N, C-alpha and C positions, 0 to 999 in steps of 0.2 A: 503493500500499500503506500505507494509513492507518495512521500510527504505527507502523508498519514493523518488523516483525517483533516486531515491535520486537525486535529482535533475541529478543524475549522473545517466543516465539509460544505461543497455547494453543489448548487446546480443539480439536486436529485431529480430522479425520474420516480416518482413514489406510484404504484402501480396496485389498484386495488381490484378485486375478483368480482365482477358484476354478479348478480343473482341470475338474469337472465343471460349472460354473454357465451359465445362460445367459448369452450373450453380443450385446448390440445395438451395431452399429457405423454412422456416419455419417461420411461423408466433406464435409469442408466447403471451400471455396475458401481461399487465403491471404489474410490481411487485410491492410489497409493500413496501411504502415508509420507508428507513433507519430510523434507532431510533438517534436522535441528540445525539451528542457525544462532543458538544462545551465544548473548553479547560476552565478550573475552572480562574476565575480572581483572579491577583496576589494581594498577600495584600499590604496594603499601608506601606511604608517605613516611619519609624519616621527619620525626618530631625533635625538636628545639627543646634542652633542658627547661622545664617550667612550663612548658607550653600546654600541658594537659588540662591544667585548670581553665586557662583563659578558653582553649577551643571548647570546654563542656558548657561553659558560660554562653559563649557564641552560639553553640545550637540549641542551649536551652531558650534564647531571646529568639532564635530564627522562626520565622513565619512556617506552618507546615500544612499540608493538603489534609484532608481527612483519611482517613486509613483507605486504602487500596483494597479492593474486592477479589477475591478469587473465583473460580470455576463455580465452587459449592454453591455460590449464591444466585446461578442460573440453571444447574445441574436437575434435569427433568422437567423444568418449567416448560410450556408451549411459548414460543417468542414469534412475534408479528411484525412484519416491517410495517413502521409506522402505527403501531398498535392495531392494524387491520387488515392485512394481507400477507400472502405467503406463511411459512410456517419452518420455525428452526427450533429444535430441541436437543440438548449438549448434555452430555456425562461425562465423568471422569475427574480428573484430579488436576492440581497446577502445573503439572509436566506434560500431561498428555490428553486430549480431550477428545471425543467422538461426537462427529454428528449423527445421532441417531436418526433424525428426520430432517429433511430441508426442503422445501416446495418453495420454487420462485416463481412468482408472478409477473407477468407483464403482458405486451400487445401482440398479436401476431404479425409477422413480418409481411405476410401477402396483404393484410387488409387491418391495418391499426387502429379500426374502429373496434376491432373484437380483442376480447381480453383471451388469454392463455396462462397455462400454468404448468411447468415443468417439476416432476418428481426424480429429484437428483438422487436421493439416496433407494438404492433395489436391496438385494438381499444382503450385503456388505455393509457395514456402517463407514463412514470417512472419517479416517482419522486426521487430526489437527495437533499440529505438536506447537509447544510453548516456544515464543523466541525472546523470550525476557519483556522488558518494560520500557520499551524504547521512547515512550511518550508518556509514561508514568504510571500507565496501567498494564495489566498482565495482558500481553499479545499472543494470538495463537494464528496459526496458518495451515489452511486444508488444500489438498491439492484436487478440488473440484474438477471435473471434464468439463472444458471449454468456457471454466469461470473461476478462475484461482479466487478463494477468499480469505481475507485476514480479518480479525474481529478484536477489539480489548474489550475486556469484561469490566463492565459496572455493577452496580448492585442490582440484582434483576434484571439486567436488559446486556446486551454486547451493541457495541457501535462498530458498524461497518464503512470504512472510509469509500467515499463515491471514487467510481474509477472511470479512466478516461474515455474508454468506449464500453457500450453495452455488453452483455453475454448475450451470444446468438445460439440457438440450439436450431439447427437446421433441420434434423429430424422431425423436429417438432413444432417448424415453422412458428418460434417463438422468440422474443427479443426480451431480455429483462434486466433492471437494475437492481443488483442488491444493497447497493450504498444506504447508510441511513440507521436510523436506531430502532434494531431490534428490541420490544418489549411488550408488557401485557397488553391484551385486548384494552384499549381506549377506554369502551364503554364501563369495562370493570373498575377503572379509577376514580370514578365522578364521585363517589363516597369518600376517598381519603385525600380530596383537595386541600383541606384545613390543613392537614399532615405535611403535604406537601409543600406548602407555603411556607411552613416553618422552616422545613430543611431547605429548601431553597436559598432563605435568608442567611441560614448559617452557611451556605457553600457560598454565597455572595460574599459574605465577611471574610470567611478565608480566602477566596479569591484576591479581595482588595489587599489584604495585609500581605500577599505575596508581590501584587504589582507594585506595592510601595516600596517593598525591597528592591525590586527591579530598578523602580525610577531612581532609588540613590545609587544604585549599581551603574546606571546608565551614562553618568558623567566620565567614567574611567571604561566603559567597556560597550563596545558596538554592538555586541550580540545582547545585552540587555536593552540597548536603545531601540533596537530592531522589535525587540517582543513589546516594548511599550508602546511603540506605533501599532504594532499588530493587534494589540489589545482594543485600539480606539474601535475598530472594525467588528469587534466580538459580539454585541448585541444583534446587531443586524445579520450577522451570520448564523446566530443562534436562531433568529425568528425564519429564517430561509429554510433551515434545517428541521424545524419544527412546525413549520406551518400546516403539514399534510398530516401530522399526528392524529388520530381520532381522540375526538373531544380535547384538543390541547387548550383550548381556552376555557375549558371548566375546570379541568385540573392541574393543567401546567408541569405534567410529568417530564414529557421531553425536553423542556426547558431547564427542569432540575438537574437531569441527568447530564446533558450536554456542559451546563455549567461545573457540574463535578469532573468530567472530561478535561475541560479547558484547565481547569484548578490544578489538577494531576499533571497535564502537560507542563504549566509553568514552573509547577514546585521541581521537576525533574530538570528544565532548563536552568532555574536559579541554581539548583545544586550543581550543575556542570558547568555553571561559567569559571572562568579562570580565577584562582585564587589571586593571583598576582594584581588585579583590580581591589580586592580586598585591602591587600595590604598596601596599596599604594594609597587608599583610601584610610586608611590607620595610621600611616607615616604623615599624611597631610594634616590630619587631627592633632597630632602629637607636636608636630611644627608649631602649629599656630598657639597649643596649650604651653608649651615653652617660651613662646615669642612673648605671650601675654602676662608670664611670671617674670621675664627679665624685665619689664617695662617699669620706671619709678612710678609710684602713687602719685 
């Protein structure tokens, strides 16, 4: 998932199954498991004498995103694209997951006015392999025939980044686009609206803390400055991603999960910023403090 959802996924083609529309189906065998692509562990940093206490204090003050979710939060749950179409059901653990069910809905290639559905999983489930947390959330990749899929795991939902081109299943005469938020049936969430509002407020608060930390680092770090600029467009991108989620205006579930995904990404990027920028800031503050002490009253 090239440049990954970037947790900012735009241009989604949300396809819903029409009750009276034509429906083509194709049964495909399970795909071979994707090769593990786990990230290499970072080498240990040398610590200068007496630095442990200072680092621990800095970590305690640093903003943190909410706890990242594992595959257990979605295992066995029926997940629908935009809360209304297709079907994804996952089992497994945080190393290897299995797509037990995967149905992608879309439009008929020969007649775009007609709807279609492709049943991907045949007799054998499709394996998905963990590739770490490149954007702050656990990511899995599955070698789905004609439509490779990667997804990030949220709490009770998964986020599939939009793809450059739609997936075309010629045998089923069906074109699909699996990118977007796969979560619970939107109609089932209306009774949880009040709780979702509270959770979103917490997510917004956590995200704002990280953005403030990035703003402080932006003076010395071009990477941080770019993230701050990108953040200005986040609200509009979130609205675009979530506008087709069923009953979204009632419950706001998609906006909550996309905010959590963005918060996780910002946290991951903040943690990865070069520490040289942080040391420069500390040295600047130290010089200013010493110059003030040296001035005569």
